[in-house]
Biopython code that builds the backbone (N, CA, C, O; Angstrom):
import numpy as np
from Bio.PDB.StructureBuilder import StructureBuilder

atoms = [
    (1, "MET", "N", (0.848, -1.181, 0.000)),
    (1, "MET", "CA", (0.000, 0.000, 0.000)),
    (1, "MET", "C", (0.885, 1.233, 0.000)),
    (1, "MET", "O", (2.037, 1.175, 0.430)),
    (2, "GLY", "N", (0.365, 2.323, -0.469)),
    (2, "GLY", "CA", (1.137, 3.543, -0.518)),
    (2, "GLY", "C", (0.317, 4.749, -0.111)),
    (2, "GLY", "O", (-0.844, 4.629, 0.279)),
    (3, "ASN", "N", (0.936, 5.903, -0.206)),
    (3, "ASN", "CA", (0.341, 7.158, 0.217)),
    (3, "ASN", "C", (-0.999, 7.386, -0.475)),
    (3, "ASN", "O", (-1.065, 7.405, -1.704)),
    (4, "GLY", "N", (-2.055, 7.556, 0.292)),
    (4, "GLY", "CA", (-3.380, 7.827, -0.240)),
    (4, "GLY", "C", (-4.150, 6.596, -0.669)),
    (4, "GLY", "O", (-5.303, 6.717, -1.081)),
    (5, "ALA", "N", (-3.554, 5.408, -0.587)),
    (5, "ALA", "CA", (-4.252, 4.191, -1.001)),
    (5, "ALA", "C", (-5.403, 3.889, -0.055)),
    (5, "ALA", "O", (-5.299, 4.086, 1.155)),
    (6, "VAL", "N", (-6.505, 3.405, -0.627)),
    (6, "VAL", "CA", (-7.659, 3.003, 0.172)),
    (6, "VAL", "C", (-8.138, 1.648, -0.339)),
    (6, "VAL", "O", (-8.415, 1.488, -1.528)),
    (7, "ILE", "N", (-8.233, 0.683, 0.558)),
    (7, "ILE", "CA", (-8.884, -0.579, 0.250)),
    (7, "ILE", "C", (-10.232, -0.510, 0.927)),
    (7, "ILE", "O", (-10.307, -0.423, 2.152)),
    (8, "ASN", "N", (-11.307, -0.549, 0.145)),
    (8, "ASN", "CA", (-12.655, -0.427, 0.674)),
    (8, "ASN", "C", (-13.313, -1.804, 0.647)),
    (8, "ASN", "O", (-13.782, -2.251, -0.400)),
    (9, "ASN", "N", (-13.345, -2.467, 1.786)),
    (9, "ASN", "CA", (-13.895, -3.815, 1.906)),
    (9, "ASN", "C", (-15.369, -3.729, 2.271)),
    (9, "ASN", "O", (-15.718, -3.387, 3.401)),
    (10, "THR", "N", (-16.234, -4.041, 1.308)),
    (10, "THR", "CA", (-17.668, -4.045, 1.576)),
    (10, "THR", "C", (-18.247, -5.453, 1.471)),
    (10, "THR", "O", (-19.459, -5.639, 1.577)),
    (11, "ASP", "N", (-17.379, -6.445, 1.261)),
    (11, "ASP", "CA", (-17.834, -7.831, 1.119)),
    (11, "ASP", "C", (-17.019, -8.731, 2.045)),
    (11, "ASP", "O", (-17.481, -9.066, 3.136)),
    (12, "GLY", "N", (-15.824, -9.124, 1.633)),
    (12, "GLY", "CA", (-15.002, -9.997, 2.460)),
    (12, "GLY", "C", (-13.547, -9.973, 2.036)),
    (12, "GLY", "O", (-13.241, -9.917, 0.845)),
    (13, "PHE", "N", (-12.651, -10.016, 3.011)),
    (13, "PHE", "CA", (-11.219, -10.117, 2.760)),
    (13, "PHE", "C", (-10.660, -11.075, 3.793)),
    (13, "PHE", "O", (-10.838, -10.872, 4.994)),
    (14, "THR", "N", (-9.975, -12.132, 3.327)),
    (14, "THR", "CA", (-9.502, -13.173, 4.222)),
    (14, "THR", "C", (-7.998, -13.341, 4.152)),
    (14, "THR", "O", (-7.434, -13.499, 3.069)),
    (15, "PHE", "N", (-7.343, -13.307, 5.315)),
    (15, "PHE", "CA", (-5.940, -13.696, 5.426)),
    (15, "PHE", "C", (-5.928, -15.199, 5.638)),
    (15, "PHE", "O", (-6.471, -15.687, 6.630)),
    (16, "GLN", "N", (-5.311, -15.948, 4.711)),
    (16, "GLN", "CA", (-5.237, -17.394, 4.838)),
    (16, "GLN", "C", (-3.862, -17.836, 5.328)),
    (16, "GLN", "O", (-3.536, -19.023, 5.323)),
    (17, "SER", "N", (-3.061, -16.855, 5.753)),
    (17, "SER", "CA", (-1.717, -17.112, 6.271)),
    (17, "SER", "C", (-1.381, -15.961, 7.215)),
    (17, "SER", "O", (-2.269, -15.227, 7.650)),
    (18, "ASP", "N", (-0.100, -15.808, 7.528)),
    (18, "ASP", "CA", (0.335, -14.707, 8.390)),
    (18, "ASP", "C", (0.707, -13.459, 7.582)),
    (18, "ASP", "O", (1.396, -12.577, 8.095)),
    (19, "ALA", "N", (0.265, -13.379, 6.340)),
    (19, "ALA", "CA", (0.512, -12.205, 5.500)),
    (19, "ALA", "C", (-0.235, -10.998, 6.066)),
    (19, "ALA", "O", (-1.112, -11.150, 6.916)),
    (20, "GLY", "N", (0.114, -9.801, 5.594)),
    (20, "GLY", "CA", (-0.562, -8.602, 6.053)),
    (20, "GLY", "C", (-0.483, -7.505, 5.018)),
    (20, "GLY", "O", (-0.097, -7.753, 3.876)),
    (21, "PHE", "N", (-0.843, -6.298, 5.400)),
    (21, "PHE", "CA", (-0.726, -5.110, 4.555)),
    (21, "PHE", "C", (0.398, -4.254, 5.099)),
    (21, "PHE", "O", (0.439, -3.965, 6.295)),
    (22, "VAL", "N", (1.312, -3.846, 4.228)),
    (22, "VAL", "CA", (2.414, -2.998, 4.651)),
    (22, "VAL", "C", (2.381, -1.714, 3.829)),
    (22, "VAL", "O", (2.320, -1.753, 2.600)),
    (23, "ASN", "N", (2.420, -0.590, 4.512)),
    (23, "ASN", "CA", (2.462, 0.712, 3.859)),
    (23, "ASN", "C", (3.921, 1.021, 3.523)),
    (23, "ASN", "O", (4.610, 1.682, 4.299)),
    (24, "THR", "N", (4.389, 0.547, 2.374)),
    (24, "THR", "CA", (5.798, 0.638, 2.013)),
    (24, "THR", "C", (6.218, 2.010, 1.502)),
    (24, "THR", "O", (7.405, 2.333, 1.526)),
    (25, "LEU", "N", (5.275, 2.821, 1.042)),
    (25, "LEU", "CA", (5.625, 4.103, 0.445)),
    (25, "LEU", "C", (5.474, 5.275, 1.395)),
    (25, "LEU", "O", (5.735, 6.414, 1.009)),
    (26, "GLY", "N", (5.061, 5.025, 2.621)),
    (26, "GLY", "CA", (4.890, 6.100, 3.592)),
    (26, "GLY", "C", (3.601, 6.870, 3.354)),
    (26, "GLY", "O", (2.813, 6.518, 2.477)),
    (27, "GLY", "N", (3.394, 7.901, 4.122)),
    (27, "GLY", "CA", (2.165, 8.670, 4.025)),
    (27, "GLY", "C", (1.000, 7.913, 4.623)),
    (27, "GLY", "O", (1.192, 6.987, 5.411)),
    (28, "SER", "N", (-0.198, 8.299, 4.256)),
    (28, "SER", "CA", (-1.380, 7.668, 4.837)),
    (28, "SER", "C", (-1.979, 6.658, 3.862)),
    (28, "SER", "O", (-2.025, 6.894, 2.655)),
    (29, "ALA", "N", (-2.427, 5.557, 4.393)),
    (29, "ALA", "CA", (-3.152, 4.537, 3.654)),
    (29, "ALA", "C", (-4.243, 4.024, 4.580)),
    (29, "ALA", "O", (-4.082, 4.039, 5.800)),
    (30, "THR", "N", (-5.360, 3.567, 4.004)),
    (30, "THR", "CA", (-6.511, 3.171, 4.809)),
    (30, "THR", "C", (-7.095, 1.854, 4.331)),
    (30, "THR", "O", (-7.241, 1.627, 3.130)),
    (31, "PHE", "N", (-7.427, 0.992, 5.277)),
    (31, "PHE", "CA", (-8.238, -0.192, 5.011)),
    (31, "PHE", "C", (-9.590, 0.094, 5.631)),
    (31, "PHE", "O", (-9.719, 0.108, 6.855)),
    (32, "ALA", "N", (-10.610, 0.324, 4.796)),
    (32, "ALA", "CA", (-11.953, 0.640, 5.275)),
    (32, "ALA", "C", (-12.809, -0.619, 5.243)),
    (32, "ALA", "O", (-13.019, -1.201, 4.179)),
    (33, "ASN", "N", (-13.297, -1.035, 6.387)),
    (33, "ASN", "CA", (-14.127, -2.227, 6.534)),
    (33, "ASN", "C", (-15.543, -1.749, 6.823)),
    (33, "ASN", "O", (-15.860, -1.394, 7.959)),
    (34, "SER", "N", (-16.400, -1.737, 5.796)),
    (34, "SER", "CA", (-17.687, -1.061, 5.906)),
    (34, "SER", "C", (-18.875, -1.995, 5.691)),
    (34, "SER", "O", (-18.780, -2.980, 4.958)),
    (35, "GLY", "N", (-19.990, -1.675, 6.337)),
    (35, "GLY", "CA", (-21.250, -2.374, 6.097)),
    (35, "GLY", "C", (-21.152, -3.870, 6.317)),
    (35, "GLY", "O", (-20.914, -4.329, 7.434)),
    (36, "ALA", "N", (-21.339, -4.630, 5.240)),
    (36, "ALA", "CA", (-21.302, -6.093, 5.314)),
    (36, "ALA", "C", (-19.881, -6.633, 5.190)),
    (36, "ALA", "O", (-19.692, -7.847, 5.108)),
    (37, "GLY", "N", (-18.886, -5.758, 5.174)),
    (37, "GLY", "CA", (-17.493, -6.185, 5.037)),
    (37, "GLY", "C", (-17.023, -7.025, 6.214)),
    (37, "GLY", "O", (-17.309, -6.710, 7.369)),
    (38, "VAL", "N", (-16.293, -8.107, 5.905)),
    (38, "VAL", "CA", (-15.723, -8.963, 6.940)),
    (38, "VAL", "C", (-14.228, -9.084, 6.676)),
    (38, "VAL", "O", (-13.817, -9.547, 5.612)),
    (39, "LEU", "N", (-13.420, -8.670, 7.637)),
    (39, "LEU", "CA", (-11.983, -8.880, 7.612)),
    (39, "LEU", "C", (-11.737, -10.118, 8.456)),
    (39, "LEU", "O", (-12.014, -10.123, 9.656)),
    (40, "ARG", "N", (-11.211, -11.182, 7.824)),
    (40, "ARG", "CA", (-11.132, -12.484, 8.493)),
    (40, "ARG", "C", (-9.711, -13.030, 8.404)),
    (40, "ARG", "O", (-9.016, -12.821, 7.409)),
    (41, "LYS", "N", (-9.288, -13.728, 9.451)),
    (41, "LYS", "CA", (-8.020, -14.460, 9.454)),
    (41, "LYS", "C", (-8.337, -15.909, 9.767)),
    (41, "LYS", "O", (-8.806, -16.237, 10.857)),
    (42, "THR", "N", (-8.069, -16.792, 8.771)),
    (42, "THR", "CA", (-8.407, -18.205, 8.917)),
    (42, "THR", "C", (-7.189, -19.122, 8.902)),
    (42, "THR", "O", (-7.327, -20.323, 9.135)),
    (43, "GLY", "N", (-6.009, -18.587, 8.636)),
    (43, "GLY", "CA", (-4.822, -19.432, 8.548)),
    (43, "GLY", "C", (-3.613, -18.756, 9.156)),
    (43, "GLY", "O", (-3.549, -17.529, 9.243)),
    (44, "GLY", "N", (-2.648, -19.573, 9.579)),
    (44, "GLY", "CA", (-1.433, -19.057, 10.189)),
    (44, "GLY", "C", (-1.612, -18.853, 11.674)),
    (44, "GLY", "O", (-2.567, -18.210, 12.110)),
    (45, "ALA", "N", (-0.698, -19.399, 12.451)),
    (45, "ALA", "CA", (-0.772, -19.270, 13.907)),
    (45, "ALA", "C", (-0.103, -18.006, 14.407)),
    (45, "ALA", "O", (-0.186, -17.687, 15.593)),
    (46, "GLY", "N", (0.567, -17.274, 13.509)),
    (46, "GLY", "CA", (1.283, -16.063, 13.882)),
    (46, "GLY", "C", (0.422, -14.818, 13.727)),
    (46, "GLY", "O", (-0.787, -14.844, 13.953)),
    (47, "THR", "N", (1.081, -13.717, 13.333)),
    (47, "THR", "CA", (0.435, -12.409, 13.278)),
    (47, "THR", "C", (0.363, -11.876, 11.863)),
    (47, "THR", "O", (1.346, -11.927, 11.124)),
    (48, "SER", "N", (-0.802, -11.361, 11.479)),
    (48, "SER", "CA", (-0.989, -10.600, 10.246)),
    (48, "SER", "C", (-0.996, -9.132, 10.633)),
    (48, "SER", "O", (-1.918, -8.668, 11.304)),
    (49, "ASN", "N", (0.032, -8.398, 10.210)),
    (49, "ASN", "CA", (0.155, -6.977, 10.548)),
    (49, "ASN", "C", (-0.501, -6.114, 9.486)),
    (49, "ASN", "O", (-0.343, -6.361, 8.291)),
    (50, "ILE", "N", (-1.233, -5.110, 9.921)),
    (50, "ILE", "CA", (-1.798, -4.113, 9.011)),
    (50, "ILE", "C", (-1.200, -2.778, 9.414)),
    (50, "ILE", "O", (-1.521, -2.237, 10.472)),
    (51, "SER", "N", (-0.314, -2.242, 8.551)),
    (51, "SER", "CA", (0.373, -0.990, 8.882)),
    (51, "SER", "C", (-0.285, 0.192, 8.186)),
    (51, "SER", "O", (0.391, 1.137, 7.778)),
    (52, "ALA", "N", (-1.602, 0.136, 8.053)),
    (52, "ALA", "CA", (-2.390, 1.235, 7.525)),
    (52, "ALA", "C", (-3.491, 1.524, 8.537)),
    (52, "ALA", "O", (-3.793, 0.688, 9.389)),
    (53, "LEU", "N", (-4.081, 2.691, 8.445)),
    (53, "LEU", "CA", (-5.212, 3.026, 9.296)),
    (53, "LEU", "C", (-6.348, 2.051, 8.982)),
    (53, "LEU", "O", (-6.666, 1.842, 7.811)),
    (54, "VAL", "N", (-6.955, 1.461, 9.988)),
    (54, "VAL", "CA", (-8.120, 0.601, 9.797)),
    (54, "VAL", "C", (-9.343, 1.374, 10.270)),
    (54, "VAL", "O", (-9.464, 1.719, 11.445)),
    (55, "ALA", "N", (-10.241, 1.636, 9.336)),
    (55, "ALA", "CA", (-11.492, 2.315, 9.657)),
    (55, "ALA", "C", (-12.596, 1.269, 9.615)),
    (55, "ALA", "O", (-13.059, 0.894, 8.537)),
    (56, "ASN", "N", (-13.018, 0.798, 10.780)),
    (56, "ASN", "CA", (-14.062, -0.219, 10.846)),
    (56, "ASN", "C", (-15.405, 0.482, 10.986)),
    (56, "ASN", "O", (-15.821, 0.850, 12.085)),
    (57, "ASN", "N", (-16.073, 0.659, 9.858)),
    (57, "ASN", "CA", (-17.319, 1.416, 9.801)),
    (57, "ASN", "C", (-18.508, 0.473, 9.677)),
    (57, "ASN", "O", (-19.190, 0.453, 8.653)),
    (58, "GLY", "N", (-18.750, -0.308, 10.725)),
    (58, "GLY", "CA", (-19.882, -1.217, 10.722)),
    (58, "GLY", "C", (-19.565, -2.603, 10.211)),
    (58, "GLY", "O", (-20.454, -3.452, 10.159)),
    (59, "GLY", "N", (-18.324, -2.860, 9.830)),
    (59, "GLY", "CA", (-17.925, -4.188, 9.372)),
    (59, "GLY", "C", (-17.610, -5.102, 10.540)),
    (59, "GLY", "O", (-17.767, -4.731, 11.703)),
    (60, "THR", "N", (-17.160, -6.316, 10.205)),
    (60, "THR", "CA", (-16.842, -7.325, 11.206)),
    (60, "THR", "C", (-15.386, -7.733, 11.073)),
    (60, "THR", "O", (-14.877, -7.865, 9.960)),
    (61, "ILE", "N", (-14.716, -7.933, 12.195)),
    (61, "ILE", "CA", (-13.364, -8.493, 12.206)),
    (61, "ILE", "C", (-13.456, -9.832, 12.913)),
    (61, "ILE", "O", (-13.856, -9.912, 14.075)),
    (62, "ASP", "N", (-13.076, -10.898, 12.188)),
    (62, "ASP", "CA", (-13.236, -12.271, 12.681)),
    (62, "ASP", "C", (-11.880, -12.967, 12.630)),
    (62, "ASP", "O", (-11.386, -13.294, 11.551)),
    (63, "VAL", "N", (-11.279, -13.195, 13.801)),
    (63, "VAL", "CA", (-9.968, -13.861, 13.879)),
    (63, "VAL", "C", (-10.200, -15.269, 14.389)),
    (63, "VAL", "O", (-10.564, -15.469, 15.548)),
    (64, "GLN", "N", (-9.984, -16.264, 13.501)),
    (64, "GLN", "CA", (-10.211, -17.656, 13.862)),
    (64, "GLN", "C", (-8.938, -18.355, 14.310)),
    (64, "GLN", "O", (-8.996, -19.377, 14.994)),
    (65, "THR", "N", (-7.786, -17.810, 13.928)),
    (65, "THR", "CA", (-6.497, -18.355, 14.339)),
    (65, "THR", "C", (-5.455, -17.258, 14.309)),
    (65, "THR", "O", (-5.526, -16.372, 13.458)),
    (66, "GLY", "N", (-4.498, -17.291, 15.206)),
    (66, "GLY", "CA", (-3.447, -16.283, 15.240)),
    (66, "GLY", "C", (-3.961, -14.928, 15.687)),
    (66, "GLY", "O", (-4.891, -14.825, 16.487)),
    (67, "THR", "N", (-3.328, -13.883, 15.145)),
    (67, "THR", "CA", (-3.592, -12.505, 15.581)),
    (67, "THR", "C", (-3.599, -11.575, 14.381)),
    (67, "THR", "O", (-2.802, -11.741, 13.457)),
    (68, "ILE", "N", (-4.496, -10.597, 14.391)),
    (68, "ILE", "CA", (-4.431, -9.466, 13.458)),
    (68, "ILE", "C", (-3.987, -8.271, 14.282)),
    (68, "ILE", "O", (-4.682, -7.868, 15.214)),
    (69, "ALA", "N", (-2.824, -7.694, 13.945)),
    (69, "ALA", "CA", (-2.296, -6.529, 14.657)),
    (69, "ALA", "C", (-2.570, -5.276, 13.833)),
    (69, "ALA", "O", (-2.162, -5.179, 12.675)),
    (70, "LEU", "N", (-3.267, -4.319, 14.442)),
    (70, "LEU", "CA", (-3.592, -3.052, 13.784)),
    (70, "LEU", "C", (-2.530, -2.044, 14.191)),
    (70, "LEU", "O", (-2.593, -1.461, 15.273)),
    (71, "ASN", "N", (-1.559, -1.847, 13.319)),
    (71, "ASN", "CA", (-0.395, -1.009, 13.647)),
    (71, "ASN", "C", (-0.398, 0.352, 12.980)),
    (71, "ASN", "O", (0.589, 1.080, 13.077)),
    (72, "GLY", "N", (-1.476, 0.717, 12.307)),
    (72, "GLY", "CA", (-1.467, 1.948, 11.531)),
    (72, "GLY", "C", (-2.160, 3.121, 12.175)),
    (72, "GLY", "O", (-2.337, 4.156, 11.532)),
    (73, "GLY", "N", (-2.558, 2.993, 13.424)),
    (73, "GLY", "CA", (-3.232, 4.100, 14.110)),
    (73, "GLY", "C", (-4.714, 3.893, 14.175)),
    (73, "GLY", "O", (-5.432, 4.732, 14.719)),
]
sb = StructureBuilder()
sb.init_structure("model")
sb.init_model(0)
sb.init_chain("A")
sb.init_seg("    ")
for serial, (resi, resn, name, xyz) in enumerate(atoms, 1):
    if name == "N":
        sb.init_residue(resn, " ", resi, " ")
    sb.init_atom(name, np.array(xyz, "f"), 0.0, 1.0, " ", f" {name:<3s}", serial, name[0])
structure = sb.get_structure()
């Protein structure tokens, strides 16, 4: 992700491993989890890091294994 990037999740996004989102270009980036959006982690016993702002606007965060770390503010 980079400066000004926005991922707008209105359906579903699943981490099936310990992968994550990294803001490699600096500046602000946002993962918006809105309405019926579900941010889910179903695989990996470790941590999925999100280094962008997470705006949870009525969505669901469902961690079935491991950890989702919100590191972007």
